[in-house]
Structure formats: C-alpha cells, structure tokens
C-alpha positions as CSV (number, residue, x, y, z in Angstrom):
1,M,22.8,27.6,24.9
2,S,26.0,26.3,23.3
3,E,26.9,24.4,20.1
4,Q,29.8,21.9,19.5
5,T,30.8,20.2,16.4
6,G,32.8,17.1,15.9
7,S,33.5,14.4,13.2
8,S,34.7,11.4,15.0
9,G,33.0,8.1,13.9
10,A,30.5,7.9,11.1
11,A,29.4,11.3,10.4
12,S,25.6,12.2,11.0
13,P,23.8,15.1,9.3
14,F,21.3,15.5,12.0
15,S,21.1,18.2,14.6
16,V,20.7,17.0,18.2
17,L,19.6,19.3,21.1
18,L,20.6,18.2,24.6
19,V,18.6,19.7,27.4
20,D,19.7,19.3,31.1
21,D,20.1,21.9,33.8
22,E,23.5,20.2,34.9
23,Q,26.4,21.5,32.9
24,D,28.6,18.5,33.6
25,A,25.9,16.3,32.3
26,L,25.6,18.2,29.1
27,Y,29.4,18.1,28.6
28,G,29.3,14.3,29.0
29,Y,26.4,13.8,26.6
30,S,27.8,16.2,24.0
31,A,31.2,14.5,24.1
32,M,29.2,11.2,23.8
33,F,27.4,12.4,20.7
34,R,30.3,14.1,19.1
35,G,32.3,10.9,19.6
36,A,29.6,8.9,17.7
37,G,29.9,11.2,14.6
38,F,27.1,13.8,15.3
39,T,28.4,16.8,13.8
40,H,25.8,19.3,14.9
41,V,25.1,19.2,18.8
42,L,23.2,21.9,20.7
43,T,23.1,22.3,24.4
44,E,20.8,24.1,26.8
45,T,20.7,24.3,30.5
46,D,17.5,26.5,30.8
47,S,14.4,24.6,29.8
48,R,12.6,28.0,29.4
49,R,14.7,28.8,26.4
50,V,14.2,25.5,24.5
51,L,11.1,26.4,22.4
52,A,12.6,29.6,21.2
53,L,15.7,27.9,20.3
54,M,13.8,25.4,18.2
55,E,12.0,28.3,16.4
56,A,15.4,29.9,15.6
57,Q,17.1,26.9,14.1
58,P,16.4,23.3,12.9
59,V,16.5,20.5,15.4
60,D,16.0,17.0,14.4
61,L,16.2,15.3,18.0
62,V,15.7,16.4,21.5
63,V,17.3,14.6,24.3
64,L,15.5,15.8,27.5
65,D,16.1,15.5,31.2
66,L,12.9,15.5,33.3
67,Q,14.0,16.9,36.6
68,M,14.8,20.7,35.9
69,P,13.8,24.0,37.7
70,H,11.4,26.6,36.3
71,L,9.8,24.5,33.5
72,G,9.7,20.8,34.2
73,G,10.9,18.2,31.7
74,F,7.4,16.6,31.4
75,E,5.8,20.0,30.7
76,L,8.4,20.8,28.1
77,L,7.9,17.5,26.6
78,T,4.2,18.2,26.1
79,R,5.0,21.6,24.7
80,I,7.4,20.3,22.2
81,R,5.0,17.8,20.9
82,E,2.3,20.4,20.5
83,R,4.5,22.9,18.7
84,H,7.0,20.6,16.9
85,P,5.3,17.2,16.5
86,Q,7.6,16.2,13.9
87,V,10.6,16.3,16.3
88,P,11.2,13.2,18.3
89,V,12.1,13.5,22.0
90,I,14.2,11.0,24.1
91,I,14.0,11.1,27.9
92,V,16.9,10.8,30.2
93,T,16.4,11.1,33.9
94,A,17.6,10.1,37.3
95,A,14.1,9.1,38.5
96,N,13.5,5.6,38.1
97,E,9.7,5.8,38.2
98,L,7.6,3.4,36.1
99,D,4.4,5.7,36.1
100,M,6.5,8.7,34.8
101,A,8.0,6.5,32.1
102,V,4.6,5.3,31.0
103,A,3.3,8.9,31.1
104,C,6.2,10.2,28.9
105,M,5.8,7.5,26.4
106,K,2.0,8.4,26.1
107,A,2.8,12.1,25.8
108,G,5.0,11.3,22.7
109,A,8.4,10.4,23.9
110,T,10.1,7.9,21.5
111,D,12.4,6.4,24.3
112,Y,13.1,6.6,28.0
113,F,16.4,6.1,29.8
114,V,17.4,6.2,33.6
115,K,20.8,7.5,34.6
116,P,23.5,6.5,34.3
117,V,23.0,5.7,30.7
118,E,25.3,3.5,28.6
119,K,26.8,5.4,25.6
120,S,26.0,2.6,23.1
121,R,22.3,2.3,24.3
122,L,21.6,6.2,24.2
123,V,23.5,6.7,20.8
124,G,22.0,3.7,19.3
125,S,18.5,4.8,20.2
126,A,19.3,8.3,18.9
127,R,20.5,6.8,15.6
128,R,17.5,4.5,15.1
129,T,15.1,7.3,15.9
130,L,16.5,9.7,13.4
131,E,16.8,7.1,10.7
132,T,13.2,6.1,11.4
133,H,12.1,9.7,11.3
134,D,14.1,10.5,8.3
135,L,12.6,7.5,6.3
136,R,9.0,8.5,7.2
137,T,9.7,12.1,6.2
138,Q,11.0,10.9,2.9
139,L,7.9,8.8,2.2
140,D,5.6,11.7,3.2
141,R,7.3,14.0,0.7
142,L,7.1,11.4,-2.0
143,R,3.4,11.1,-1.3
144,S,3.0,14.8,-1.2
145,S,4.9,15.4,-4.4
146,L,2.9,12.9,-6.1
147,L,-0.4,14.6,-5.3
148,E,0.9,18.1,-6.2
149,E,3.2,17.5,-9.3
150,D,0.6,17.1,-12.0
151,A,-2.6,18.9,-12.6
152,C,-3.9,16.0,-14.6
153,Q,-4.4,14.0,-11.3
154,L,-7.9,15.5,-10.5
155,D,-9.6,15.1,-7.3
156,A,-11.7,12.1,-8.7
157,F,-8.4,10.1,-8.9
158,N,-6.7,10.9,-5.8
159,G,-7.9,7.7,-4.2
160,I,-5.6,5.8,-6.6
161,V,-2.1,6.1,-5.3
162,T,0.6,6.3,-8.1
163,R,3.3,8.4,-9.4
164,S,3.5,6.3,-12.6
165,E,3.5,8.2,-15.8
166,R,1.6,5.5,-17.6
167,M,-1.1,5.6,-14.9
168,R,-1.4,9.4,-15.1
169,R,-2.0,8.9,-18.9
170,I,-4.7,6.5,-18.2
171,F,-6.2,9.1,-15.7
172,Q,-6.2,11.8,-18.4
173,Y,-8.1,9.6,-20.8
174,L,-10.7,8.5,-18.2
175,N,-11.1,12.1,-17.1
176,A,-11.7,13.1,-20.8
177,V,-14.4,10.3,-21.3
178,A,-15.9,10.5,-17.8
179,C,-19.0,12.5,-19.0
180,S,-19.7,10.4,-22.0
181,P,-22.9,8.3,-21.6
182,Q,-21.1,5.4,-23.5
183,P,-19.7,2.3,-21.6
184,V,-16.2,2.2,-20.4
185,M,-14.2,-1.2,-20.4
186,V,-11.4,-1.5,-17.8
187,T,-9.1,-4.5,-18.1
188,G,-6.2,-5.6,-16.1
189,E,-4.9,-8.5,-13.8
190,T,-6.5,-9.3,-10.6
191,G,-5.6,-6.7,-8.0
192,T,-4.7,-3.8,-10.2
193,G,-7.4,-1.5,-9.1
194,K,-10.1,-1.9,-11.7
195,E,-12.9,-1.0,-9.4
196,L,-11.0,2.0,-8.0
197,A,-10.6,3.2,-11.6
198,A,-14.4,2.7,-12.2
199,R,-15.2,4.6,-9.0
200,A,-12.9,7.5,-10.1
201,V,-14.7,7.6,-13.5
202,H,-18.2,7.8,-11.6
203,V,-16.8,10.8,-9.4
204,A,-15.3,12.6,-12.4
205,S,-18.6,12.1,-14.4
206,R,-20.5,14.2,-11.8
207,R,-23.5,11.9,-12.0
208,S,-25.9,12.6,-9.3
209,G,-26.9,8.8,-8.8
210,A,-25.1,6.1,-6.8
211,F,-22.2,4.0,-7.8
212,V,-23.4,0.3,-7.8
213,A,-21.1,-2.7,-8.2
214,V,-21.8,-6.2,-8.9
215,N,-19.4,-9.2,-9.7
216,L,-20.8,-11.3,-12.4
217,A,-18.5,-14.3,-12.0
218,G,-20.7,-17.4,-11.2
219,L,-24.1,-15.8,-11.8
220,D,-26.4,-18.1,-13.8
221,D,-28.9,-16.5,-16.3
222,Q,-31.7,-16.4,-13.9
223,I,-29.7,-14.8,-11.0
224,F,-28.1,-12.4,-13.6
225,S,-31.5,-11.2,-14.7
226,D,-33.0,-10.8,-11.2
227,T,-29.9,-9.1,-10.0
228,L,-29.7,-6.4,-12.6
229,F,-33.3,-6.1,-13.7
230,G,-35.3,-7.0,-10.5
231,H,-38.7,-8.7,-10.4
232,L,-42.3,-8.2,-9.9
233,K,-44.3,-10.0,-7.1
234,G,-45.1,-13.5,-8.2
235,A,-42.7,-13.6,-11.1
236,F,-41.3,-16.9,-9.8
237,T,-41.5,-19.2,-6.8
238,G,-40.4,-17.3,-3.8
239,A,-40.9,-13.7,-5.3
240,D,-43.2,-12.5,-2.5
241,H,-42.8,-8.9,-3.2
242,K,-41.5,-6.6,-5.9
243,R,-37.8,-5.9,-5.9
244,D,-35.9,-3.3,-7.9
245,G,-32.7,-4.6,-9.7
246,L,-29.3,-2.9,-9.5
247,I,-30.0,-0.9,-12.7
248,A,-32.8,0.9,-11.0
249,R,-30.6,1.5,-7.8
250,A,-27.9,2.9,-10.2
251,A,-30.4,5.4,-11.9
252,G,-28.5,8.6,-12.7
253,G,-25.3,6.9,-11.5
254,T,-22.9,4.1,-12.6
255,L,-23.5,0.4,-12.6
256,F,-20.2,-1.3,-12.4
257,L,-20.1,-4.8,-13.9
258,D,-17.0,-6.7,-12.6
259,E,-15.7,-9.8,-14.2
260,I,-17.8,-9.5,-17.3
261,G,-15.6,-12.0,-19.0
262,D,-17.3,-14.7,-17.0
263,L,-20.9,-13.8,-18.2
264,Q,-22.9,-16.7,-19.5
265,P,-24.1,-16.7,-23.3
266,G,-27.8,-16.0,-22.4
267,S,-26.9,-13.2,-20.0
268,Q,-24.6,-11.7,-22.8
269,V,-27.6,-11.4,-25.1
270,K,-29.7,-9.6,-22.5
271,L,-27.0,-7.2,-21.6
272,L,-26.4,-6.5,-25.4
273,R,-30.1,-5.7,-25.7
274,L,-29.8,-3.4,-22.7
275,L,-26.8,-1.5,-24.3
276,Q,-28.5,-1.3,-27.8
277,D,-32.1,-0.4,-26.8
278,G,-31.4,1.4,-23.5
279,D,-34.2,-0.3,-21.7
280,Y,-34.9,-3.7,-19.9
281,F,-37.7,-5.7,-18.6
282,P,-37.9,-6.7,-14.7
283,L,-38.8,-10.4,-14.4
284,G,-42.5,-11.0,-14.6
285,S,-43.1,-7.7,-16.4
286,D,-43.8,-6.8,-20.2
287,I,-43.4,-3.1,-19.7
288,P,-40.0,-1.8,-20.6
289,H,-38.1,0.4,-18.0
290,R,-35.6,2.9,-19.2
291,C,-31.9,2.4,-18.2
292,D,-30.5,5.7,-16.9
293,A,-27.2,4.2,-15.4
294,R,-23.8,4.6,-17.1
295,I,-22.1,1.2,-17.6
296,V,-18.6,0.5,-16.7
297,A,-17.3,-3.0,-17.1
298,A,-14.2,-4.7,-16.0
299,S,-12.4,-8.2,-16.7
300,H,-9.1,-9.8,-15.9
301,H,-9.6,-12.0,-18.9
302,D,-8.2,-11.4,-22.5
303,L,-11.6,-10.6,-24.0
304,N,-10.1,-10.7,-27.5
305,G,-9.0,-14.2,-26.7
306,L,-12.4,-15.1,-25.4
307,Q,-14.0,-13.9,-28.7
308,R,-11.7,-16.1,-30.8
309,E,-12.8,-19.1,-28.5
310,H,-16.4,-18.0,-29.2
311,R,-17.0,-17.6,-25.4
312,F,-17.7,-13.9,-25.6
313,R,-20.0,-12.1,-28.2
314,P,-18.1,-9.7,-30.5
315,D,-21.1,-7.5,-30.8
316,L,-21.1,-7.2,-27.0
317,Y,-17.4,-6.6,-26.8
318,Y,-17.6,-3.6,-29.3
319,R,-20.6,-2.2,-27.5
320,L,-18.7,-2.3,-24.1
321,C,-15.4,-1.0,-25.5
322,T,-16.4,2.3,-26.7
323,H,-13.9,3.6,-24.2
324,K,-11.4,1.3,-23.1
325,V,-8.2,1.3,-20.8
326,H,-5.8,-1.5,-19.6
327,L,-4.3,-1.0,-16.2
328,P,-0.7,-2.1,-15.8
329,N,0.3,-4.8,-13.3
330,L,2.4,-3.7,-10.2
331,A,5.6,-5.0,-11.7
332,E,5.2,-2.6,-14.5
333,R,4.8,0.2,-12.2
334,S,7.3,-0.7,-9.6
335,E,8.1,3.0,-9.0
336,D,4.7,3.1,-7.1
337,I,5.8,0.5,-4.5
338,P,7.4,3.1,-2.0
339,L,4.3,5.3,-2.3
340,L,1.9,2.2,-1.9
341,L,3.9,0.9,1.0
342,A,3.7,4.1,2.9
343,H,-0.1,4.4,2.1
344,F,-0.9,0.9,3.2
345,L,1.3,1.1,6.5
346,T,-0.7,4.3,7.4
347,E,-4.1,2.8,6.5
348,A,-3.3,-0.5,8.4
349,A,-2.1,1.4,11.5
350,R,-5.2,3.5,11.4
351,D,-7.6,0.4,11.1
352,M,-5.7,-1.3,13.9
353,N,-5.5,1.8,16.1
354,R,-1.7,1.6,16.2
355,K,1.2,4.0,15.5
356,V,2.4,3.9,12.0
357,P,5.6,1.4,11.9
358,T,8.7,2.3,9.9
359,P,9.7,-0.1,7.4
360,P,13.3,-1.4,7.2
361,P,15.3,0.5,4.5
362,E,15.9,-2.6,2.4
363,L,12.3,-3.5,2.2
364,V,11.4,-1.3,-0.8
365,R,14.1,-2.7,-3.0
366,Y,13.2,-6.2,-2.0
367,L,9.5,-5.7,-2.8
368,Q,10.5,-4.0,-6.2
369,S,12.2,-7.3,-7.1
370,Y,9.2,-9.5,-6.6
371,A,6.6,-10.2,-9.3
372,F,3.5,-9.6,-7.3
373,P,1.0,-11.9,-9.2
374,G,-1.8,-10.4,-6.9
375,N,-0.6,-6.9,-7.7
376,V,-1.7,-4.0,-5.5
377,R,-4.2,-6.2,-3.5
378,E,-1.3,-8.6,-2.6
379,L,1.0,-5.8,-1.5
380,R,-2.0,-4.5,0.7
381,S,-2.5,-7.9,2.2
382,M,1.3,-8.3,2.9
383,V,1.4,-4.9,4.6
384,Y,-1.7,-5.5,6.9
385,D,-0.4,-9.0,7.8
386,A,3.1,-7.4,8.8
387,V,1.4,-4.6,10.8
388,A,-0.9,-7.0,12.7
389,Q,2.1,-9.0,13.8
390,H,4.2,-5.8,14.7
391,S,4.7,-5.0,18.2
392,R,7.3,-2.3,18.4
393,G,10.5,-0.7,16.8
394,M,11.2,-1.0,13.1
395,L,8.9,-3.2,11.0
396,S,10.2,-6.8,10.6
397,M,11.1,-8.2,7.3
398,E,10.0,-11.7,8.5
399,S,6.3,-11.4,7.6
400,F,7.1,-10.1,4.1
401,L,9.5,-13.0,3.5
402,S,7.0,-15.5,4.7
403,S,4.3,-14.1,2.5
404,I,6.4,-14.1,-0.6
405,A,7.7,-17.6,0.1
406,S,4.1,-18.9,0.4
407,A,3.0,-17.2,-2.8
408,T,6.0,-18.6,-4.7
409,E,5.4,-22.1,-3.4
410,A,1.7,-21.9,-4.2
411,A,2.5,-20.5,-7.8
412,A,5.0,-23.3,-8.3
413,S,2.5,-26.0,-7.3
414,P,0.5,-28.1,-9.9
415,Q,-2.5,-26.0,-9.0
416,G,-0.8,-22.6,-9.3
417,D,-0.5,-20.4,-12.4
418,R,3.0,-21.3,-13.4
419,D,3.1,-18.1,-15.8
420,N,3.0,-15.9,-12.7
421,V,6.4,-17.3,-11.5
422,L,8.3,-19.0,-14.5
423,R,8.3,-18.3,-18.2
424,F,10.3,-20.7,-20.4
425,P,11.6,-19.7,-23.7
426,N,9.4,-22.2,-25.6
427,S,6.0,-23.7,-25.1
428,A,7.1,-27.2,-24.4
429,L,6.6,-28.4,-20.7
430,P,10.0,-28.2,-19.0
431,T,11.6,-31.2,-17.2
432,L,11.5,-31.4,-13.4
433,K,15.2,-30.6,-13.4
434,E,14.7,-27.6,-15.7
435,A,11.8,-26.2,-13.5
436,E,13.8,-26.7,-10.5
437,E,16.7,-24.8,-11.8
438,A,14.6,-22.0,-13.0
439,L,12.9,-21.6,-9.5
440,I,16.3,-21.6,-7.9
441,A,17.6,-19.0,-10.3
442,Q,14.6,-16.8,-9.6
443,A,15.0,-17.3,-5.8
444,M,18.7,-16.2,-6.0
445,R,17.8,-13.1,-8.0
446,L,15.1,-12.1,-5.6
447,A,17.6,-12.6,-2.7
448,E,20.3,-10.8,-4.6
449,G,22.6,-13.7,-4.1
450,N,21.9,-14.3,-0.4
451,Q,21.6,-18.1,-0.1
452,G,20.0,-18.1,3.2
453,L,17.1,-15.8,2.0
454,A,16.9,-17.7,-1.2
455,A,16.4,-21.0,0.6
456,R,13.8,-19.5,2.8
457,Y,11.8,-18.5,-0.4
458,L,12.1,-21.9,-1.7
459,G,11.1,-23.6,1.7
460,I,14.3,-25.6,1.8
461,T,17.4,-25.5,4.0
462,R,20.4,-23.6,3.1
463,Q,22.5,-26.8,2.9
464,G,19.9,-28.2,0.5
465,L,20.1,-25.2,-1.7
466,N,24.0,-25.2,-1.7
467,K,23.9,-28.8,-2.7
468,R,21.5,-28.0,-5.7
469,L,23.6,-25.0,-6.7
470,N,26.8,-27.1,-6.8
471,R,25.6,-30.0,-8.9
472,P,26.1,-30.0,-12.6
473,K,23.6,-28.0,-14.7
474,S,21.4,-29.6,-17.3
C-alpha cells in the first residue's frame, strides 16, 4: 500500500482508495486523481489487504479493479459492502461484460467503467459520488442529532420530525397535559400536523383504548349524531341493526375531532352536553351511555373569530380549550425543512421500493424561500412527486419548480387564497398592475434574481418577464 498527496486543481478533502494489481495502472489513476485536486490518495495492489487497510484508516471512496488474483474484485466488492456499507465503490475493469456490470451494480457499486477510462468521466463520477454521499451523511447526522439532543422529545413525539425550539416547547406542554382527562384543542393551518400532535398526545397519555379520528367537516346534524353516538336497531329508516358510534370505539382511548370549526350549531349543542355531562344517548335510545374517551379537537379556523361571528358557541369553545396549542406553519419553522426533506425522501423511496435519491445542494435554500401554503403536507407531496419521476443520479429540481409554479399560479387565481401569496399594506383591493408587480417581485425573490427561474414560476417567457421588469413602475 502506498499514499500520495497532491494539491493541483480544486482541493478535495475526501480520501480515495485505488485497488488494482497492476502497478502502472495505479500510478496512472493516482496521478489522475491528484491532478484533479484529491489530496489524500491511497493505492493497494493486493486485494487481500484492502479490508484491513479500511479498518486502519478512513476511506471515503474505493475505486476497484475486478480482475485480480487471490481475492477477486467482485468478491471484494461484496465484502466491502458488508463491512463498510457507508463507503461507495466504483468499479473499473478491462472486461466489457454486461452481466458482470449488472451484477456489480446490484451488489452495491455506484458506477462501472470499462478500461481505458477517460479522466473526466472517472473523476467526475468520483466527485458526484462523494458529494452525494457527503450530503446524505450530513442529513443523517442532522436527523440523529435532533432525536438525541433534547430529552423533552419523548418517544411519543418522535413521529413528528422537527428541530424547532418552538415545536419542542409545544411538545413539553402536550407531554405535561397528556394524562389530564380534559380536552385538548390543537389549532394551526392545513398541513401543519394537527393529527400527528393528537396521536402523540394519545401515546403520551398511556391510555389503553384506541385512537379514533373523525373529520367533522360536511357532517349534518343527523350524520354527526349517528357517527359519534351510534344507533339502535330501528332508530331510523335503514337502521337494520345496532351500531356503536365512535365514542364507544374510543372507550378508554382518545377521540380526535378534526375540523371542529365546521361543526353545525345543533351538533355543537350535543357535543357541549357530552363534555358537560360525560354521557350521551345513541339514536333511538333513552338510556345514557358513559363516555370514557378523552377528547382532542383540531381546527384550521380562527375559533375566536368564529365566536365573534356567532358561528361557534363560546361555552363549547371554553370547554374544548382547557388545554390548547397552536402549531406554527412551515414558513415559521423553516429550519425543519432540511430534516423534513430527508425524512420524506427516505419515506417515499421506501414506499416506491427505490434507492433514496440525493437532493441537489441548492434545493434546501430554494425550499426555505417558499411560503408553503400547504405546509408540511405540501412539502411531502412535492417530495413524493419528485421521487416518482426520478430515474437515476441526483434528484432533479424540475419537479419542485413545477409544483411551486403551479401552487403560485393557483393561489394567484381568483379562486385562490390571495393572502397565501400576497399581502398588501392596506386592506384596499390592489389594481391589476399593482398585483402583477407584487407577483413579479415575489417571484424574483424566490428565484434570487434569476429571471429565467422567476419566469418559470410565473408561467411566462423570460422575454415577457424582462419586458415587464423594464417598464415604468406604478
């Protein structure tokens, strides 16, 4: 084994191990890598000594020849992947055999070259492999540090991916009130993780019953009563047999009432009675049943505002808000975006039975500049769409650009929620020209001054954007 150092070209901090039984080939490869700026290059002619060498000192990448005596390259590849799965391996061989190339890639090789190899191709592959591996390692470390750095993140809350101090304070509060029998109200924008928080409260409460969730949006009073309270046989037309409601199914556990702000007035009265008295009547019955479920409610509405508009009962509000938290939107916890991105990439790859793709380095900064009106749910959808379209190499930015451009266009349409994209200094409706200028300014901020990218966000040509930028301002 020998080691050479060099500093020609852009310096690379990574350690590269070159393995080939031909000394002349090793000399050529090492000169190639040193000339490209790799300052730590190891060489080895005896394949039997490679594993011991890797135990003795750090190696970030192995460039391996297949045709060697004693211990063949393919066998060495499998042993490296078993003992050092974090170290990528590039295969270089004189054998132009398709079956062997496929076998090596299946065994875990990151790339495969047939001699003679062009310098730019081999070095380029090595750089991309190392950069990809380094980024993935950083994301893994970030995720691990999150889960280990603060004792307040108990096991019950590990399903919520965050490193936000604000979120950790919320977890502390929810953990403190988890064993209380009183209701918990969770508010926050759509997609902020209200149901995840409710499930975490249920786990932390150590209640033995089930976690049962129901979305109340769109339920009329009859369906609400039947859904929660159940019915007896013959209670109404079509009630051919007795059916327990969700309260009974959640006995000893937690009943999660999502979108409670959409509850109709008659249903609000029934829910208030349940919270006050602790019992309920199934449809068709005059015998009270005891409620043994803990209530957790959630809404994306401003419930105080609904009270002022007489659309939500104040007495019900105060009953529900014995314990209350408000979840921040994703823009308010943008430090979580790298962690969430890594989490969803892993999740999507697992669900689609694929390798976890590596995001381009600029993606995180780009995502952190976006408002995310759909919050964590929107980011998850973006990542799943990108992974579904991904074929090989580094993850493409194109899918994310397209998703954000579509969301921006929808939010800017008359049917969209204009407050999700534009906020004007006064309540007066802006003129068309003012609205257009505001959209262009936001697109340029998101694109960090890149006119081509900003034009893509806006769905217009670069020439069209340039024309609008150069005209007199209002």
